[in-house]
Steps between C-alpha positions, in 0.01 A plus 500: 500500500193559285326217317499193726160338453569128535781245497521510119565875494834612359507754784479217753802325349691830521388556859631157597835562330543836673403359839730198459785743438448706812247765400209594722196502274180703497215353296224726372156345453213662313214455748359282776373248246855388420666573835463150647664337198794741507532463879517122466788531255670762717499264798778299334733802492679681781372831643264588217298821507155482339366829364165563335538702180269535204725679250201680347463694826740787574395491866583130534835547328591779739385300802688189388832679460446683830460163671813367331690807617383447860594132496812496281631854505660462157455296183760337279284324240149540361348238270203597281340186360147621429301449184128496434260530210136410469458143380295621202801704384735201496412331173282589208550815296722774639284762326215401733692601812271727698604841626450387858685174440795688352509739795486221757780301336729802469426636846563177690767341284704806406412823681521333843879486471518882500344568844676196644835643390400845628423366849794258507771748402512695831532172691806405294702805601791547542641169375268444205330178402347291225151512349407198288192443287379213279431541131457272198617494138148592390608857571655509151364188331148379429388200704144416394272509802727718714344811345478803730752348742764536228420871486524521879840327498627745236400788727660327798834461323505867406434584865802290598721719282344825619523405867855372461605834350328701772595292805857417407625812680359343819693177434173322424510250217183411307489190282255250355513125460340361185427130559371251251156345559467337843201334663314737730131534572501823301664349192234231482231753408692615190347344192766308310733482800573127457598558136717796605679286758552208262641726228739656748630160613537377142682807366716627785870406481479315832210298362281526808280726704642696789401475865392739773823412681708623206311830496550531875877451464512776239306727737747415776782608268330834427440546873865452587822697464595258222282713271613837639575640152172396338195726474229578245536151357253232393669168575360199310464179700360286222752234407617719211162509324536875438796451263318267261356617170248216474 
């Protein structure tokens, strides 16, 4: 499980749902600065493995999956819920996105899924498994303020299709969930987020925002045999907002 930072994290809601339904969970944390917070959350779950892994480091990725292999032997599910962009690149003019800011956003938010899948695949043999990532409708629509993260999500969704095509022979399914706006610490730094959330609630067919719990239930579905015929798919969890023209 990649992406648990605090109790508001979507990844944390998914971790709870998986644990409540019998899964043993491994939580990756970026560095020692955030370890205590993740460990405090983990204490409420059963038999959690904590693994340090900065996804920008190939060495840490290799070490993390080696530790999971020693402790678990095999993997059934991997959840990639990582996104990051410099604060200065979330808001303002997209044309002012710096080269370094673009690289950072794409490397952490999109590229990281590729090595994670590469390391996870051997641990899913011979029975296969499910790899799940988190995207957003800004991958193919313009949400003012989301800027370079929209570009990163577009790349991420293409990776889902490419990985699904390549790993299907190994019985590994790769899918993405595309939630509507939800309150996380990361979303709060997006300029215009409150307007984005209000518009979503006003215009979605269900007439409300969605919750972390609803996203977690969708992830549980994609983790289970109930979704055994689904791969390469972006599944909206947005109250139907994606079908509306205005």
